[in-house]
N, C-alpha and C positions, 0 to 999 in steps of 0.2 A: 319726742318719739318719732316725729316725722322728719324727713330729710330729703328734699328734691334737689339733685345736683344742679340742673339747669337753672332752676329758680334761685338756688342759693348763690350761684356764681353771679347772676345779675344783681341779686340783693346785696352781695358783698361789694360789688362795684359802687352801688348807691351808698352803702354804708361807709365805704372808704371816703367817698366824697363828703358825706356828712361829717365824718370824723376829722377830715382835713380842715373843713370849714370851722369846726369847733375849736381846733387847735389855734387857728389864726385869729379867732375872735376871743380867745381866752376862755372858751367853754362857758360863756355867759357871765364872765366877771373875773377880776384879777385875784380874788381871794383864794381861789383854788390853786393858782399857780400853773394853769394850763393842763391839758389832758394827756401830756406825755410823761408825767412823772409826779414827783412831789412826795412830801412826807405823809405817812398814814394819819388819818384824821382821828383825833380823840373824841370821845363822847363828852359833851359839855352839859353843865348844869345838872338838873335832876332827870333828864331824859336821855335815852339811848335811841338814836334815830336810825332805822333800817329801811331799806327800800324793797317794795314788792313790785317786781316788773313782770306782769303776767298778761297773757292774751285775753283781754276782757271783752273785746269785740273781734269780729272777723270769723274766719272758718274754724279757728281752733279755740273759740271763746269758751266752749263747754269744758275743755280741759284746763285752760288757764283759770277760769272762775272756780272750779272745784279745788284745784291746788291752792289757790289764794284763800279759800274758805278754811282749808286745813291749817295753813300757816296762821291765819288770824285766830283760830281756836287755840293753838299752842301759845301764842303771845298773850291772849286774854287770860289763859290759865296762869301764866307766870305773873302777869300784872295783878290779877286778883289775889294771888298769894303774897303780895307785897312787893313785887318787882324783883329785879336782879341786882344784888349788891347795893341795895338802897335806891335804885333808880327804876323808873318805869320805861318800858320799851314802847316807842312810838313807831307805827308803820306808816310810811308815805307810799301810797299806791300810784302806779303809772301804768298806762295801757300800751302794751307792745303791739296791739292791733293785728296780731297774727301775721306780722311781716318782719323780716329780718332787719330791714332798714329802720323801721319804727322801734324795734327793740334797742337799737343803738341810740336813737333819739331819746327814748325813755331813760336808758341807763345814764346817758350824758347829763340829762336834767337832774336825775336823782343824785348823782355824784356832785355835780358842780353847783347846782342851785339849792338842793335840799340837804346837802352835806351828810348823806347817809354813810355809815361806816361798814355796811355789808349789804349785799343784794341777795334776794331769793327770787328764783325764776329767771327766765320764762319757763314754760312747761315743755316747749317743743325744741328739738335738737337744733335746727337751723337758727332759731332765734337766740338760743344760748351761745352758740358759736359766734354769732354776729356781735353780741354785746361783750364777749370775753376780752377783746383787745382793749376797748376803752376802760374796762374795769381793771385789767392787768396793768395798763399804763398808769392808772391812778392808785394802784396797790389796794384795791378794794376787793375783798373776797366775794365769790359767788357760790351759792349752793343751788344746784339745779335739781329740782325734785323728780322729774320724770323723763329727762333726756337720756335715753338708753344707748345711743350710738357711742362707741368707744372714743371717737374723735373729740368728744366734748371735753375730756380731761387730759388726753394725751395726743400730742401732735408730733409727727415724725419721730416717734420713739421717746419724746421728752414730755414729762408731766408738765402741765400748765400750773404754775405755782399758786395762782389765786382762784382756781376753778375746782369745785368739788361737786359731788352728787349724792343724793340719798336713795337712789334706785340702783338695782343691779343692771348689768349691760346685756346687750343683745346676744352675744355669743353664749353667755351662761344659760339663758332660758332656751335658746334653740337646741343646745346640746342636751339639756335635760329632757326636752320633749322628744328628741330623736332617740335617746336611750330608753325613755319610757315606752315609746312605740315598739322598739325592737325587743326589749327585755320583758316589760310588763304585759304588753298586749300581744307579744309574739308575732308582730307584723313582719311580713317579708316584702310587701310592696306598698308603695305610697304614691299619692298624687299631691303636687303642690298647687295651691290655688292662691295667687298672690295679688296684692294691690300694686299694679305697675306704676302708680303715681306716687308711691311711698317707698323711700329707701329703707325705712324701718321694716316694711314687709319684705322687700327684696333681699335685704341683708339677712333677715331671719331665715328666709327660704334657702338661701345659699348655704348657710351654716348647717341647717337641718339636713339638707341633702348630703353634705360631706360626711356628717357624723352618722347618719342613718346607713349610708352605703359602707362606711368603715366598719359598722357593726354587722354587715352581711346582708342588709336590705337593698332594695332597688327602687329608685324613683322612676316610675313608668310613664308619667305624664306631667306636664306643667301647663297650667292655664292662668289667665290673668283677667282682672277687672279693674275698674277705676273707682276711686272714692266717690261717694254720692250716687253710684249706680243703684238702680232699683230692681231691674230684671236680670237675674243670673241664670235663667233656665237653659239658655242655649249652651253656655259653657258647662253647666252641670250635666246636661245630657251627654256631652262628650266625655266628661269625667266618669259618668256611669258606665260607659263602655269599657273603661280600664279595669273595672272590677277589682280595685285595689283594696288592700286591707284597711288602710287609713287615708284620710284626706287632711293635709296640713294647711290651715288657713290662718296665717299670722296677720291679723288685721284688727280693726276696731269694732266695738260692739254694735254700732248701727248697721254696718254692712254684714257683720257676722250673723246677727239675728236673722236678717233676710236670707242670707245664704243657707243657713241651717234649715230654716222653715221651707224654702223652696226645694232644697235637696231631699228632705223627707217627703214632700208632696210628689216628687218624681219617683219615690220608692227606693232612694239610696239609703241603705241601712248601715253602711260602713262607719267606723268610729271617725269622728271629726275632731281634730286637735287644734289648739291655738296657744296663744301667749297672753301676756298681761293686758293687751288691748281689749280682751274679752271681759275684763273684770268690771262689770257694772250690772246692777240688778235689772236695768232696762233690757238686757239681752233676753231675759225670760219673757218680758212683755212683748217683745218683737217676734221672737221665734215661736213661743208657746211652750208649755211645760213638756209635752210629749215629744216634741221635735228635738229637745235638748238631751234626751236620753242617749247614752253612749257617746257623750262628748266630754272632752278633757282639755283643761288649759292650765298653764302654770302662772303663778302670780306671787306677790310679795308676802301674803299672809292668808291665814284661814280664819274666817270670822267666828268660828267655833272655839278657837284657842283661848284659854283663860287669860293669857298675857295681853291680848288685844281688846278685851272686853271694856276696859276703862276708856280707851279711845272711842270705841264705837258708841258707848253710852253717852259720852260727853258730846260727841258730834251730833247724835240724834237729838239730844237735849238742846243744843244750840241752834240747829238748822231744821229740825223736825223731818229729817229724811236720812236714809242710809248713806254712809260714806261710800264713794267708789275709790278705786285705786289712786286716782289723782289727788283726791282729798287726803287720803292716808299718807301719801308721799310728801305732800305739802306740809302736813303736820309733822312728819319725821324731820323735814328740813328745818322747821321752826325749832324743834327740840334740840337738834344739833347746834343751831346758832345760840340758843339759850345756854346750853352747856358750855360752849366756847366763851361766852361772855361771863358766865359764873366763875370760870377758872381764871379770872383776871384779864378778860378780854375787853379792856376799856378803849382800845383803838383798833384800827383795821389790821395792822400787822400782827398784834397779839391774837386777835380773833382767828386770823389765818393759821397761825401756828397752833392754836388750840384745836381747831377743827381737824388738823392733820394728825393730832394725837388722840382723837376720840377712841375710847376702848370700852366695849361691853356696855354701851349706853342704852338704857331702855327707851324705846320710842313707840310710836303707834303700832308699827308692824312687827315688833319684837325687840331685838337688840342689834346694835350696829357697832362695828369696829372699823375705823378708817384705815385703808391701805395707803400708807404714805407714799409708796412708789407710783401709784396710779391715781390716787384720789378717788377711788371707787370704794364703796362700802363693802365690807365683808359681812354678808348677811345670808340667812337661809332663804330657800325657795320652796314653794309648795305646789303640788299638782292637785287640782280640784276636779272631781267628777260631778256632773249634774244628773240627779235622778228625780224625775217628776217635778222639776223646777226647784229642787232643793240642792244646795251645794254640799258635797261631802268631801272630806279629806281623803285623797287616794294615796298620796305619798308626801313625805317631808324630807327635803334634802338639806342637811346642815352644812354650814360653811366648812371648808377643808380644815381639819384639825379640831373641830368641835363635834359633839354628839347631841 
């Protein structure tokens, strides 16, 4: 979900160097046939070996660890039920270390040394994009649980043949929230308060502004903060002078909780809106129940829906805590991979083909159908309102063509 262009350019140069080195050294051995191609690897023996390449340390470890937990739960359920097509799935974990270059290192090791036939992760956009070339060269499919930037699966108008995702993309959620502000809240004016260190936040803000103004609204002010900031009151004091109907804060729950808390302390009563980065129960702990009244965000599922109760119960039983959105999307990615293997996916190419044809698959967040043209899932989106610390469903938007 994060994407910093300057950092990514530097990391890409490093990653290219790593990849070039891997090519000339045979990617750790001659059995794989180099990192620039080769036949899809079949599953051997009684095990199907897959790779989990997540940010387990570094700045994004909280996101990677949760997504990894969701994946492990999905695989555990399949194995406990007897495995898939008579075989157990083995997960080999690697640490992307919250860095693009390290995600390439990890993917290279998983493919060449551990012989995985599919990759799940990383959680963060820049890290998925960095690993995608080595995976594509080796014809190993990736499912990215939480990387919402459109560039993850489509580059220069062309779909990346081996890269998929289990989450919706940034334009979808920004447009939903802009329409919700204009039509449901009857907002005429808005302020954007963005994380200037995150392309996730900036991209969402740009799309929200375009759609909100197309619907007749006006963005009257734009302010910025940095991830890990603690004191937001100077910017919020300026925002207060705008007297806007809504404040759009597309960011992550740690900063969001502090922003909402400090905004209410200053006397700001306007509706505050956000996106899936808000989706963690810790936001209530940080902001406080009262402060979160009159706040709304969109996300992948509503925890009160009957169709998601099985996942929530299983996750709480396994980890003794509530799942957040990263855990849910990691679980979804695992269910997608299991389905692809069940349908005769005993090698990387067949898994790729079967992921591309997923249709109406029940997962943790509802149902998923894969769009073969973009490798993005066709799935619903919900708008959540928080009242006295309790999440309530405000709107449910079904995928186009569904009810």
